[in-house]
Every structure is written in structure tokens, then in C-alpha cells.
C-alpha positions in Angstrom: -15.0 25.4 19.4 -14.2 22.7 16.8 -15.7 23.4 13.3 -15.7 20.8 10.5 -15.4 21.7 6.8 -14.1 20.1 3.5 -10.6 20.7 2.0 -9.6 24.2 0.6 -6.8 24.8 -1.7 -4.9 26.7 1.2 -4.7 23.6 3.6 -1.8 21.3 2.2 0.9 23.0 4.3 -1.2 22.5 7.4 -2.0 18.8 6.6 1.9 18.0 6.1 2.2 19.7 9.5 -0.3 17.5 11.0 0.9 14.2 9.4 4.5 14.7 11.0 3.0 15.6 14.3 0.7 12.5 14.4 3.8 9.8 14.6 2.4 7.3 12.2 5.3 4.9 12.8 7.7 3.2 10.4 5.2 2.7 7.4 4.6 6.4 6.8 6.9 8.6 4.6 9.0 11.2 6.8 9.7 13.5 4.1 6.2 14.4 3.2 5.7 17.9 1.7 2.8 19.8 -0.1 4.3 18.9 -3.4 4.3 15.2 -2.7 0.9 15.2 -1.2 -0.5 17.0 -4.4 1.1 14.5 -6.6 0.0 11.5 -4.9 -3.4 12.6 -3.4 -4.8 15.9 -4.7 -3.8 15.4 -8.2 -5.7 12.1 -8.6 -8.6 12.5 -11.2 -11.1 11.4 -8.9 -10.1 13.7 -5.9 -13.2 15.2 -4.3 -12.6 17.8 -1.8 -15.9 17.0 -0.1 -14.3 13.7 0.9 -11.3 15.1 2.9 -13.1 16.4 5.9 -11.1 18.5 8.2 -11.5 19.6 12.1 -10.4 23.1 12.7 -9.8 25.1 15.9 -10.2 28.6 14.7 -7.7 28.6 11.9 -5.6 25.6 12.8 -6.3 22.2 11.4 -6.3 19.7 14.4 -7.5 16.6 12.5 -8.9 15.2 9.1 -10.2 12.0 7.6 -10.0 11.3 3.9 -12.7 9.0 2.2 -12.9 7.7 -1.3 -13.9 4.7 -3.3 -12.5 1.7 -4.8 -12.5 0.8 -8.6 -14.9 -1.4 -10.7 -14.2 -4.8 -12.0 -12.1 -3.9 -15.1 -10.2 -0.7 -13.6 -12.1 1.7 -15.8 -13.8 3.9 -13.3 -14.7 4.2 -9.5 -17.1 1.8 -7.9 -19.3 4.2 -5.8 -20.8 1.3 -3.8 -17.3 0.3 -2.4 -16.4 3.2 0.2 -13.1 3.3 2.0 -11.7 5.6 4.9 -8.2 6.0 3.6 -6.7 8.0 6.6 -7.7 9.6 9.8 -5.4 11.8 12.0 -6.1 13.8 15.2 -3.3 15.9 16.5 -2.0 14.5 19.9 -3.1 17.7 21.8 -6.8 17.4 20.4 -7.4 13.8 21.2 -9.9 12.3 23.6 -12.4 14.9 22.6 -14.5 13.1 20.2 -12.8 14.6 17.2 -12.0 11.2 15.6 -15.3 9.8 16.0 -17.0 13.0 14.6 -14.7 13.1 11.6 -15.5 9.3 10.8 -19.2 10.0 11.3 -19.2 12.5 8.7 -17.0 10.7 6.2 -19.5 7.7 6.6 -22.4 10.3 5.7 -20.3 11.5 2.6 -19.9 7.9 1.4 -23.4 6.7 1.9 -24.7 9.7 0.3 -22.4 9.1 -2.7 -23.8 5.6 -3.1 -21.6 3.5 -0.9 -23.2 0.1 0.5 -20.1 -1.2 2.4 -17.6 1.1 4.1 -14.0 -0.4 4.6 -11.5 1.4 7.0 -8.0 1.1 5.7 -7.1 1.3 2.0 -6.1 -1.9 0.2 -6.4 -3.2 -3.2 -8.8 -2.7 -5.1 -9.9 0.1 -2.7 -7.1 2.1 -2.3 -7.3 5.4 -4.1 -5.2 7.6 -2.0 -1.9 7.4 0.0 -0.4 4.8 -2.4 3.5 5.3 -1.9 3.0 7.5 1.3 1.6 4.9 3.7 2.1 1.3 3.9 5.2 0.8 2.1 4.8 -1.3 -1.1 1.3 -0.3 -1.3 -1.4 0.4 0.9 -2.5 -2.5 3.2 -4.9 -1.1 5.6 -3.8 0.6 8.9 -0.5 -0.6 10.2 0.1 -2.4 13.7 3.2 0.1 14.1 0.7 2.9 13.9 0.1 2.3 17.4 -3.3 4.2 17.9 -5.0 2.8 15.0 -6.3 -0.7 16.2 -7.7 0.8 19.3 -9.5 3.7 17.6 -11.2 1.6 15.0 -12.3 -1.0 17.9 -14.0 1.9 19.6 -15.9 2.6 16.5 -17.2 -1.3 16.2 -15.1 -1.7 13.1 -14.0 -5.3 12.8 -10.8 -6.6 11.2 -11.7 -8.3 7.9 -8.1 -8.6 6.3 -4.6 -8.9 7.7 -1.6 -8.2 5.4 1.7 -9.7 6.6 4.6 -7.1 5.8 8.0 -8.6 5.2 11.4 -7.2 4.5 14.6 -8.5 3.3 17.9 -6.9 4.2 20.0 -7.6 1.1 23.2 -6.8 2.9 22.7 -9.2 6.0 20.9 -12.4 4.3 22.4 -14.9 2.0 20.6 -16.6 -0.9 19.6 -20.3 0.0 21.2 -23.1 -2.0 19.5 -26.1 -3.1 19.7 -28.6 -6.1 16.1 -27.4 -7.2 16.9 -23.8 -7.4 20.0 -24.6 -9.4 18.1 -26.7 -11.9 15.5 -23.8 -12.2 18.0 -21.3 -13.0 19.7 -23.5 -15.8 16.5 -23.8 -17.6 15.2 -20.1 -17.3 16.0 -16.6 -18.0 15.2 -13.4 -16.2 13.7 -10.7 -18.3 12.2 -7.3 -18.2 8.6 -7.4 -19.4 6.5 -4.6 -21.2 3.4 -5.8 -19.6 2.4 -2.3 -18.7 2.4 -0.8 -22.3 -1.3 -0.5 -22.1 -2.1 -0.2 -18.1 -5.5 0.3 -16.8 -6.9 3.6 -15.9 -6.8 2.4 -12.1 -3.2 1.0 -12.4 -2.0 4.4 -13.9 -3.5 6.6 -11.1 -1.6 4.5 -8.5 1.4 2.5 -9.7 1.7 5.1 -12.4 2.9 7.5 -10.1 6.0 5.5 -8.8 8.9 4.2 -10.8 8.2 0.6 -11.5 9.3 -2.5 -13.7 7.9 -5.8 -14.4 10.1 -9.0 -14.2 9.5 -12.5 -15.4 11.1 -15.7 -15.2 10.6 -17.5 -18.5 12.0 -20.9 -20.2 15.2 -20.7 -22.3 13.9 -23.0 -24.7 10.5 -21.3 -25.5 8.8 -24.5 -24.8 6.5 -22.9 -22.3 4.4 -19.9 -23.7 3.8 -18.3 -20.4 6.2 -17.1 -17.6 6.7 -19.4 -14.8 6.6 -16.4 -12.5 6.2 -12.6 -12.7 6.5 -9.6 -10.4 6.5 -5.9 -10.2 9.1 -3.7 -8.3 8.2 -0.3 -7.2 10.6 2.4 -6.1 10.3 3.2 -2.4 12.8 6.2 -2.3 10.1 8.3 -0.5 11.0 6.3 2.7 14.6 6.7 2.5 15.0 9.0 5.3 12.5 6.9 7.6 14.4 3.5 6.9 17.8 5.0 6.3 18.2 2.7 3.3 17.1 2.6 -0.4 14.3 0.0 -0.7 11.9 -1.2 -3.4 8.6 -2.9 -2.9 7.5 -6.3 -4.6 3.9 -6.3 -5.9 1.5 -8.5 -7.9 3.8 -11.7 -7.5 2.2 -14.2 -9.8 2.9 -17.8 -10.5 0.5 -19.8 -12.7 -1.3 -22.7 -10.9 0.7 -25.5 -13.0 3.8 -23.9 -11.7 3.5 -23.6 -8.0 5.0 -25.0 -5.1 7.9 -26.0 -7.6 10.5 -23.2 -6.5 9.6 -20.6 -9.4 8.4 -17.7 -7.2 11.4 -18.1 -4.9 13.9 -18.2 -7.6 12.4 -15.0 -9.2 12.4 -13.2 -6.0 16.0 -14.2 -5.2 17.0 -12.9 -8.6 15.5 -9.8 -8.3 17.4 -9.3 -5.1 20.6 -9.9 -6.9 19.7 -7.6 -9.7 18.9 -4.8 -7.2 22.0 -5.1 -5.1 23.8 -4.0 -8.1 21.9 -0.9 -8.2 22.9 0.0 -4.4 19.3 -1.2 -3.2 19.7 -2.8 0.3 16.0 -3.5 1.2 13.0 -5.3 -0.4 9.6 -5.1 1.1 6.8 -7.5 0.2 3.3 -8.1 1.4 1.1 -11.2 1.7 -2.3 -11.7 3.0 -2.1 -13.9 6.2 -4.7 -16.3 4.2 -2.3 -16.9 1.5 0.2 -19.6 2.5 1.8 -19.9 -0.7 2.9 -16.5 -1.0 4.1 -16.4 2.6 6.0 -19.5 2.0 7.9 -17.7 -1.2 8.8 -14.8 0.9 10.0 -16.7 4.0 12.1 -19.2 1.8 13.6 -16.0 0.2 15.0 -14.9 3.4 12.2 -12.2 4.3 11.5 -11.5 7.8 8.1 -10.2 9.1 8.3 -6.3 10.2 4.5 -5.3 10.6 0.9 -6.2 9.9 -1.6 -4.1 7.9 -5.2 -4.4 9.1 -8.4 -3.6 7.2 -11.5 -3.0 8.9 -15.2 -2.8 7.9 -18.6 -2.0 9.0 -21.5 -2.5 6.7 -23.5 0.8 5.8 -26.8 1.4 7.4 
């Protein structure tokens, strides 16, 4: 008989084993161990064992669901009205028995009892409290298409897609930088610098990005005539994906080009320069994400030689 309970301190080793047995696809870390799980999930200041619900057959964990919350508008605390189902896994031998459905129902009740007015399935900023750096690559963007059972499962539970994130990668050993007069002119009048933007990061940023090695890069004017950067981006270490992808990779996040500088090649120039610098550090792959409703970001990555490798989908159901 299947019994359901919340997380206990003796569970991590079994959760790691379940993770590896579930074959989550290209976007899930392969070398997950209990220490990594502790750093990225259980060590979060807002981790609540009641939000991690387990399905057990005798003493064996055969499934779990992990629920949490997004952040408030200034990134200083949780927003308990914004619930999110961050992960759902059932052992292949225990599927088609209603375990996943029951786990989700229990997680929904937990979120609603805590104050959630909407429930999102699939973590994505700003509702991505857990699995940052473990699932999704550069950062969580819902459930991946390469996680082949996810879409069918959520559709059966009447969850509707509300966001689609295109996942791009660029193999630095197999693609060449584009050449154009516009790009050459931009390089002549700008310099590439490391920014200290994160000297005073928000609480929410620290709980997620702060657990990975990161740097912020900017493209600024050489003459100082423009006070703000033409473009900026954060890079994150993806070394945890080394054994899965068999190459050293970094992720791009928070690519920003001010409105008055968009569609002029600054974003493309910055991304290309990041690639050149990373090659010198023996990095061979860059990953980046873009909402399918953001044609400007898509254009930047595709013009810089990125190819789409996956899609992340966020689902939602209004709480009763």
C-alpha cells in the first residue's frame, strides 16, 4: 500500500536514487548526490519539509512532489500567493497507479492552505525557489520537452501551458563568429568589462544565483559619453552538467539592452565577446534561454550562432 508523508532528514539518499531512475532527459544533472541536493534545495532558508511530499511503498520512496513559492516584487521575501510545483517524479515501476495525481493533489492543498491563489507547474523566474542549477540548464524554465513524460502528465491534470522558453546552445568549437561592418564599428567604440553589479544582491538573487559561480559582463563606451552600458549579461557556471553534456558549459542569464540601444547589434556583440573570452577558459558550450514571445532576444541568440536544443514549458491552474 502506498503511504504519503512529508520529507524527513533520512530521505536524501533515496531521493537521489529516484532522480537517477526517472530519466529526466538532457536538462537534468546526472551527477546529483545528497550533498548537492542539500546545497541547492534543503539548504534554502525557505525550505519547508511539508512542501516536499513523498509516496512510499513500505520503506521505499517511489515518488515525490516538491512545492514552493515565488518571491515578492522587491526580492526580499516569499510571496505566498504565488505557488509553484517545482518537481514531480514517480519511479517507472510505480507509474500508472495514480501516485503522481495524488502527489499533485496533496501539493496543491499544501500551497492553498499556505495562501496560494494561483498554482504554477514548472519553476521559472520569479517562481523558481528550488532546483536552480539542477534542472533546466542556465536556470529553471518549467518542465522540459526533453523530459518526455512531463507534457502528457500535466495535460492529464488539466494544467494549461502559459509560457514557453526556447533553450539555445552554441558550440564554441563548431561555430564561427559572424562578420559585419556594424559589428566591427561597435567593437571599435566599446570595451568589454566585468561589472560589480552584484555587490549588493537581493535576498532572492542570493538564494538562487548565489549558489553558483557567476559574473556580470557589460559593453560600455570607450569615450564615456554614454553613462549606462550598451548591453549587459550574467554568466553562470554549469559544471554540474559536465558529465551529462560531456563538455564544459556556462549559462547566460539576464541579458539586458536598454530600449534606446536595441536592434543595433549591441546585444549580439556582447554575446559574441563573451564566447571569445570563455574559449580562453576552455569553455566549449554556452546555453541561453528566451521566451518565445521575446523576438528581440531570439534574434540576438540566433544571430550569434546559437541553435535551439529544447523548450521549457510552464503550466498553470487557478487555485479553487
